[in-house]
C-alpha positions as CSV (number, residue, x, y, z in Angstrom):
1,M,-42.8,-44.0,33.3
2,K,-46.3,-42.9,32.1
3,Q,-45.6,-39.2,32.6
4,L,-42.4,-39.6,30.9
5,F,-44.3,-41.3,27.9
6,L,-46.6,-38.5,27.7
7,T,-43.9,-35.8,27.8
8,L,-42.1,-37.6,25.0
9,W,-45.1,-38.3,23.0
10,S,-46.2,-34.3,23.4
11,A,-42.5,-33.4,22.3
12,G,-42.9,-35.6,19.4
13,L,-46.1,-34.2,18.2
14,A,-44.4,-30.6,18.4
15,L,-41.5,-31.8,16.4
16,L,-44.0,-33.1,13.8
17,A,-45.7,-29.9,13.7
18,M,-42.5,-27.9,13.4
19,A,-41.3,-30.1,10.5
20,Q,-44.3,-29.1,8.6
21,T,-42.6,-26.5,6.6
22,E,-44.4,-26.8,3.3
23,W,-48.2,-27.6,2.2
24,P,-49.2,-29.1,-0.9
25,L,-51.3,-27.2,-3.1
26,Y,-53.3,-28.4,-6.2
27,I,-54.1,-25.8,-8.9
28,G,-56.9,-26.4,-11.3
29,T,-56.8,-24.4,-14.7
30,Y,-58.5,-23.7,-17.9
31,T,-56.3,-25.5,-20.7
32,G,-57.1,-23.4,-23.6
33,T,-54.6,-20.8,-22.8
34,G,-51.4,-23.0,-22.6
35,S,-51.8,-24.9,-19.3
36,H,-50.8,-28.5,-19.0
37,G,-53.9,-29.2,-16.7
38,I,-53.5,-29.7,-12.9
39,Y,-50.3,-28.3,-11.1
40,V,-48.9,-29.7,-8.0
41,A,-47.0,-27.1,-5.8
42,K,-45.6,-26.7,-2.4
43,V,-46.2,-23.6,-0.4
44,D,-43.7,-22.4,2.3
45,A,-45.4,-22.6,5.5
46,R,-43.3,-19.8,6.9
47,T,-43.2,-17.3,3.9
48,G,-46.0,-18.5,1.5
49,T,-43.6,-18.8,-1.5
50,I,-45.2,-21.3,-4.1
51,R,-43.0,-23.6,-5.9
52,L,-44.3,-26.2,-8.4
53,V,-43.3,-29.7,-8.5
54,D,-45.3,-31.6,-10.8
55,S,-48.3,-31.4,-13.0
56,L,-51.1,-33.8,-14.3
57,A,-52.4,-33.7,-18.0
58,A,-56.0,-33.0,-17.8
59,D,-58.6,-31.3,-20.0
60,N,-60.2,-28.0,-18.5
61,P,-59.9,-29.2,-14.7
62,S,-61.6,-25.8,-13.5
63,Y,-62.5,-27.5,-10.0
64,L,-60.7,-30.1,-8.0
65,A,-61.2,-32.0,-4.7
66,L,-59.2,-34.1,-2.4
67,N,-60.3,-36.9,-0.3
68,K,-59.8,-37.0,3.7
69,A,-56.3,-38.6,3.4
70,G,-55.0,-36.3,0.8
71,N,-54.0,-39.2,-1.4
72,R,-56.9,-39.1,-4.1
73,L,-57.6,-36.3,-6.2
74,Y,-60.6,-35.6,-8.2
75,A,-61.5,-33.1,-11.1
76,V,-64.0,-31.8,-13.5
77,T,-63.6,-31.5,-17.1
78,E,-65.4,-28.4,-18.0
79,N,-66.6,-29.3,-21.6
80,G,-69.7,-29.5,-23.3
81,G,-71.4,-30.3,-26.6
82,S,-69.7,-32.8,-28.8
83,N,-66.6,-33.1,-26.1
84,P,-69.0,-33.8,-23.0
85,G,-68.6,-33.0,-19.6
86,A,-66.7,-35.5,-17.3
87,A,-64.9,-36.1,-14.0
88,S,-61.7,-38.2,-13.3
89,S,-59.6,-39.3,-10.3
90,F,-55.8,-39.5,-9.6
91,M,-54.1,-41.6,-7.0
92,K,-51.0,-40.7,-5.2
93,E,-48.5,-43.5,-5.3
94,E,-46.9,-44.6,-1.9
95,G,-43.3,-44.2,-1.9
96,S,-42.7,-42.0,-4.9
97,G,-45.3,-39.4,-4.2
98,K,-46.3,-39.4,-7.7
99,W,-50.0,-38.8,-8.9
100,V,-51.1,-41.2,-11.5
101,P,-54.5,-41.3,-13.2
102,L,-57.1,-43.9,-11.7
103,N,-59.8,-43.6,-14.6
104,T,-58.3,-44.6,-17.8
105,N,-61.4,-42.7,-19.4
106,P,-62.9,-39.9,-17.3
107,Q,-66.6,-40.6,-16.4
108,L,-69.3,-38.7,-18.2
109,T,-71.3,-36.5,-15.8
110,G,-74.5,-36.5,-17.8
111,G,-74.7,-32.6,-18.0
112,D,-72.6,-30.1,-20.0
113,H,-69.8,-28.1,-18.5
114,P,-69.3,-29.4,-15.0
115,C,-67.9,-26.7,-12.8
116,Y,-67.7,-28.2,-9.2
117,I,-66.9,-31.4,-7.5
118,A,-67.1,-32.4,-4.0
119,V,-66.2,-35.7,-1.9
120,N,-67.4,-36.6,1.1
121,K,-65.4,-37.6,4.1
122,A,-65.8,-41.2,3.9
123,G,-64.6,-41.2,0.2
124,T,-67.8,-43.1,-0.7
125,H,-69.0,-40.6,-3.3
126,A,-68.5,-37.6,-5.6
127,V,-71.1,-35.1,-6.5
128,V,-70.8,-32.7,-9.4
129,A,-72.4,-29.6,-10.4
130,N,-73.2,-29.5,-14.1
131,Y,-73.4,-25.4,-15.1
132,T,-74.8,-25.5,-18.7
133,G,-76.5,-28.9,-18.1
134,G,-78.3,-27.5,-15.0
135,S,-78.1,-30.8,-13.2
136,V,-76.3,-32.4,-10.2
137,S,-74.4,-35.7,-10.9
138,V,-73.3,-38.3,-8.3
139,F,-70.8,-40.7,-8.6
140,P,-69.8,-43.6,-6.3
141,I,-66.3,-44.2,-5.2
142,D,-64.8,-47.7,-5.7
143,F,-62.5,-49.0,-2.9
144,V,-59.4,-48.0,-4.5
145,G,-60.6,-44.6,-5.1
146,A,-61.7,-44.5,-8.6
147,L,-65.0,-42.9,-9.8
148,E,-67.5,-45.3,-10.9
149,A,-70.4,-44.5,-13.5
150,N,-72.9,-42.0,-12.7
151,S,-75.3,-43.5,-10.5
152,Q,-77.9,-40.4,-10.1
153,L,-78.5,-37.4,-12.2
154,I,-80.9,-34.7,-10.8
155,Q,-82.3,-32.5,-13.5
156,H,-83.0,-29.0,-12.0
157,R,-86.0,-26.9,-13.9
158,G,-86.9,-23.2,-14.3
159,S,-85.5,-19.9,-14.9
160,S,-85.2,-16.4,-13.4
161,V,-85.3,-12.7,-14.0
162,N,-81.8,-12.3,-15.9
163,A,-82.7,-13.1,-19.5
164,A,-78.8,-13.3,-20.4
165,R,-77.7,-15.5,-17.5
166,Q,-80.9,-17.0,-16.1
167,E,-82.7,-18.5,-19.0
168,K,-82.7,-22.0,-17.5
169,P,-81.0,-24.0,-14.6
170,H,-77.2,-23.3,-14.0
171,V,-76.1,-25.4,-11.1
172,H,-72.9,-23.8,-9.9
173,S,-71.7,-25.8,-6.6
174,T,-72.5,-28.9,-4.6
175,I,-71.5,-28.7,-1.0
176,F,-71.5,-31.1,1.9
177,S,-73.1,-29.8,5.4
178,P,-70.6,-30.1,8.0
179,N,-72.3,-33.2,9.3
180,E,-72.6,-34.5,5.5
181,Q,-76.3,-35.3,6.4
182,Y,-77.1,-32.8,3.6
183,L,-75.8,-31.6,0.2
184,M,-76.3,-27.8,-0.5
185,V,-76.7,-26.8,-4.1
186,A,-76.7,-23.5,-5.3
187,D,-78.5,-22.9,-8.6
188,L,-77.3,-19.6,-10.5
189,G,-80.0,-19.9,-13.3
190,T,-83.1,-20.5,-10.9
191,D,-82.0,-18.4,-7.9
192,F,-82.7,-21.5,-5.5
193,L,-80.7,-22.7,-2.9
194,T,-81.5,-26.6,-2.4
195,A,-80.3,-28.7,0.6
196,Y,-80.5,-32.8,-0.4
197,P,-80.6,-35.2,2.3
198,F,-77.7,-37.5,1.7
199,N,-77.5,-41.2,2.6
200,P,-74.2,-42.9,1.6
201,N,-75.7,-46.3,2.2
202,K,-78.2,-45.8,-0.7
203,A,-76.1,-47.4,-3.5
204,T,-78.1,-45.6,-6.4
205,A,-79.8,-42.8,-5.1
206,P,-78.1,-41.2,-2.2
207,L,-79.7,-37.9,-2.6
208,D,-83.3,-37.6,-1.5
209,T,-85.3,-35.3,-3.9
210,A,-88.5,-35.8,-2.0
211,R,-87.4,-34.5,1.1
212,A,-85.3,-31.5,-0.3
213,L,-85.4,-28.2,1.4
214,R,-85.5,-25.2,-1.0
215,L,-85.2,-21.7,-0.7
216,Q,-85.7,-19.0,-3.4
217,L,-83.4,-15.9,-3.3
218,S,-84.2,-12.7,-4.4
219,P,-84.8,-12.6,-8.1
220,G,-81.6,-12.0,-10.4
221,A,-79.6,-12.8,-7.0
222,G,-77.6,-15.8,-8.8
223,P,-76.3,-18.2,-6.1
224,R,-72.9,-19.4,-6.9
225,H,-70.9,-20.7,-3.9
226,V,-71.7,-21.3,-0.5
227,S,-69.9,-21.8,3.0
228,F,-71.0,-23.5,6.2
229,H,-70.3,-21.8,9.4
230,P,-68.2,-24.2,11.5
231,K,-70.5,-23.9,14.8
232,L,-73.4,-21.8,13.9
233,P,-76.5,-23.0,11.9
234,I,-75.8,-20.7,9.2
235,V,-74.6,-21.0,5.6
236,Y,-73.2,-18.0,3.6
237,V,-74.4,-17.7,-0.2
238,M,-72.2,-15.9,-2.7
239,E,-74.8,-14.2,-5.0
240,E,-72.8,-13.8,-8.4
241,L,-75.2,-11.5,-10.0
242,S,-76.3,-9.4,-7.2
243,G,-72.8,-9.1,-5.7
244,K,-74.2,-9.8,-2.3
245,V,-73.8,-12.3,0.5
246,A,-76.9,-13.9,1.8
247,V,-76.6,-14.9,5.3
248,V,-79.1,-18.1,5.7
249,R,-80.4,-19.8,8.8
250,F,-80.1,-23.6,8.0
251,A,-82.2,-25.6,10.6
252,P,-83.0,-29.1,8.9
253,Q,-84.7,-30.4,11.8
254,Q,-87.3,-27.6,11.7
255,R,-87.1,-27.8,7.9
256,Q,-85.9,-24.1,7.8
257,L,-83.9,-22.5,5.1
258,Q,-84.5,-18.7,6.1
259,V,-82.6,-15.3,4.6
260,L,-81.5,-13.3,7.8
261,Q,-79.2,-11.0,6.0
262,T,-77.9,-9.7,2.6
263,I,-74.8,-7.5,2.4
264,Q,-73.2,-5.9,-0.5
265,S,-70.0,-7.6,-1.3
266,D,-69.2,-6.1,-4.8
267,R,-69.1,-2.3,-4.0
268,V,-67.7,-1.4,-7.5
269,S,-69.2,-3.0,-10.3
270,K,-72.5,-1.9,-12.0
271,Q,-73.3,-5.3,-13.1
272,P,-71.4,-7.7,-10.5
273,G,-69.9,-11.0,-11.1
274,S,-69.0,-12.1,-7.8
275,A,-67.3,-15.9,-7.4
276,D,-65.8,-17.5,-4.3
277,I,-66.5,-17.5,-0.7
278,H,-64.7,-18.8,2.5
279,L,-64.8,-18.4,6.2
280,S,-61.7,-18.2,8.4
281,P,-60.9,-21.5,10.2
282,D,-62.3,-19.9,13.6
283,G,-65.4,-18.9,11.8
284,K,-64.8,-15.2,12.9
285,F,-64.2,-13.6,9.6
286,L,-65.9,-14.2,5.8
287,Y,-64.0,-13.5,2.5
288,A,-65.4,-13.1,-0.8
289,S,-64.1,-12.3,-4.1
290,N,-65.6,-10.2,-6.7
291,R,-64.7,-9.9,-10.5
292,I,-65.7,-7.7,-13.5
293,D,-64.7,-3.9,-12.3
294,A,-64.0,-4.7,-8.7
295,N,-61.3,-7.5,-8.9
296,D,-61.1,-7.8,-5.1
297,I,-61.7,-9.8,-1.7
298,A,-64.2,-8.2,0.5
299,V,-63.6,-9.0,4.1
300,F,-66.5,-9.4,6.7
301,A,-66.5,-9.8,10.5
302,V,-69.0,-12.5,11.7
303,D,-71.3,-11.9,14.8
304,A,-70.4,-14.6,17.2
305,R,-74.1,-15.3,18.2
306,S,-76.3,-14.4,15.2
307,G,-73.9,-15.3,12.4
308,Q,-74.6,-11.9,10.6
309,L,-71.8,-9.8,8.9
310,R,-70.2,-6.5,9.2
311,F,-68.2,-5.2,6.4
312,V,-64.5,-4.7,7.3
313,Q,-62.5,-4.1,4.0
314,S,-61.9,-4.5,0.4
315,I,-58.5,-5.3,-0.8
316,G,-57.3,-5.5,-4.6
317,T,-56.3,-9.0,-5.9
318,G,-53.4,-8.0,-7.7
319,G,-54.9,-9.4,-10.9
320,I,-57.7,-9.6,-13.0
321,K,-60.8,-12.1,-12.6
322,P,-60.2,-13.7,-9.2
323,R,-62.5,-16.7,-9.7
324,N,-61.1,-18.7,-6.8
325,F,-59.2,-18.1,-3.6
326,T,-58.2,-20.3,-0.3
327,L,-56.9,-20.0,3.2
328,S,-53.7,-21.7,4.2
329,P,-54.3,-24.5,6.7
330,D,-53.3,-22.4,9.5
331,G,-55.1,-19.4,8.3
332,K,-52.1,-17.0,8.2
333,F,-52.2,-16.6,4.4
334,V,-54.8,-16.3,1.7
335,L,-53.8,-17.1,-1.9
336,V,-56.1,-15.6,-4.8
337,A,-56.4,-17.2,-8.4
338,N,-56.7,-14.6,-10.9
339,Q,-57.8,-16.4,-14.1
340,Q,-57.5,-13.4,-16.6
341,S,-54.1,-12.3,-15.4
342,N,-52.7,-15.5,-15.1
343,N,-51.1,-15.2,-11.5
344,I,-51.7,-16.5,-8.0
345,V,-51.4,-13.5,-5.5
346,L,-50.4,-14.1,-1.6
347,Y,-51.9,-12.2,1.1
348,H,-51.1,-12.1,4.8
349,R,-54.1,-12.4,7.1
350,N,-54.3,-10.7,10.6
351,A,-56.3,-13.3,12.7
352,V,-57.6,-10.8,15.2
353,T,-58.9,-8.0,13.0
354,G,-59.4,-10.5,9.8
355,K,-57.7,-7.8,7.5
356,L,-55.4,-8.7,4.5
357,S,-52.4,-7.1,3.7
358,A,-50.5,-7.9,0.4
359,A,-47.3,-9.8,0.9
360,N,-45.8,-8.5,-2.7
361,Q,-45.8,-12.4,-4.0
362,S,-47.1,-13.2,-7.1
363,F,-46.8,-16.5,-8.9
364,S,-47.5,-16.8,-12.8
365,L,-49.4,-19.6,-14.1
366,P,-51.8,-19.8,-17.1
367,S,-55.4,-19.5,-16.4
368,P,-55.5,-20.5,-12.4
369,V,-59.1,-21.2,-11.3
370,C,-58.9,-23.4,-8.4
371,L,-56.7,-23.8,-5.4
372,V,-57.0,-26.7,-3.0
373,F,-54.3,-27.1,-0.1
374,G,-53.6,-30.9,0.8
375,Q,-51.9,-32.3,3.9
């Protein structure tokens, strides 16, 4: 009887996996060019075809984050000045599956032009990067999933060598480490990478500024986004202004952040403007988007022992200004959001070689700048 139960249970799981024919995809945009805000789409798991199913009114929701359960959505409002930067939350209604706002009024971030938001797995905190404000904002999340008022604001100081882009701090991303004991912050304006210890049990100040680890990258590097290796003590840093990827050893037990390698990602632009970076689910390949003159995705193989990179391929993105991209949950597809050409382009991914090939599918949408897969 026990063996029969296990057989039936396994068969049920297999049928459930087969039934997953579509994945939800959430698309953040800039709203100054005709966009409604956040778009909810479905992606065919076999073909990668995108179809829209809903939209949520939002002002410049340029970056999005989902909770672990996939039923709460968080967005920045990338504004500044007299129309201040903010963050908001949405709830997926049970039964109807419709998304509705949780915050009647978005919570102010305390810094201009928030451009990144991350949520911890427990769903207790959201952390925002304020680009023009040069700061990090922490928001507790209540039991319903709504953002509470900002409880901690960390203001960065300093500048670097690029007078046009590094005249002051420009915090560009806030990303939790895999065990969520640290929050990694990339500051484009100061060339610093900072790992803040994170303790969700500290209600008002969960980020420990006194024990933070800091690494100054090469002058003019302009760190933008990072990606943690799933197994190795390595974090990959996309340097926007140099067009390079920095391979950094992250060993907090030894209080160590150390650059092991830098490798060129943008091999075309005289003044690079690289953007996003992601690892394949198995950690064997790294992908990076490059804008300005390149408008391509660079592909790198990851050494299984050292984590260092070897260049494999560059492939055009089928559009202009690839600000953000994502891998499908099964790793079969790469979707690229081309901000300036107003399209999302699909690529097939070879899991053995890591190489991308065009699927000849392009989906039109105004100013897409963030792609997040759901469950």
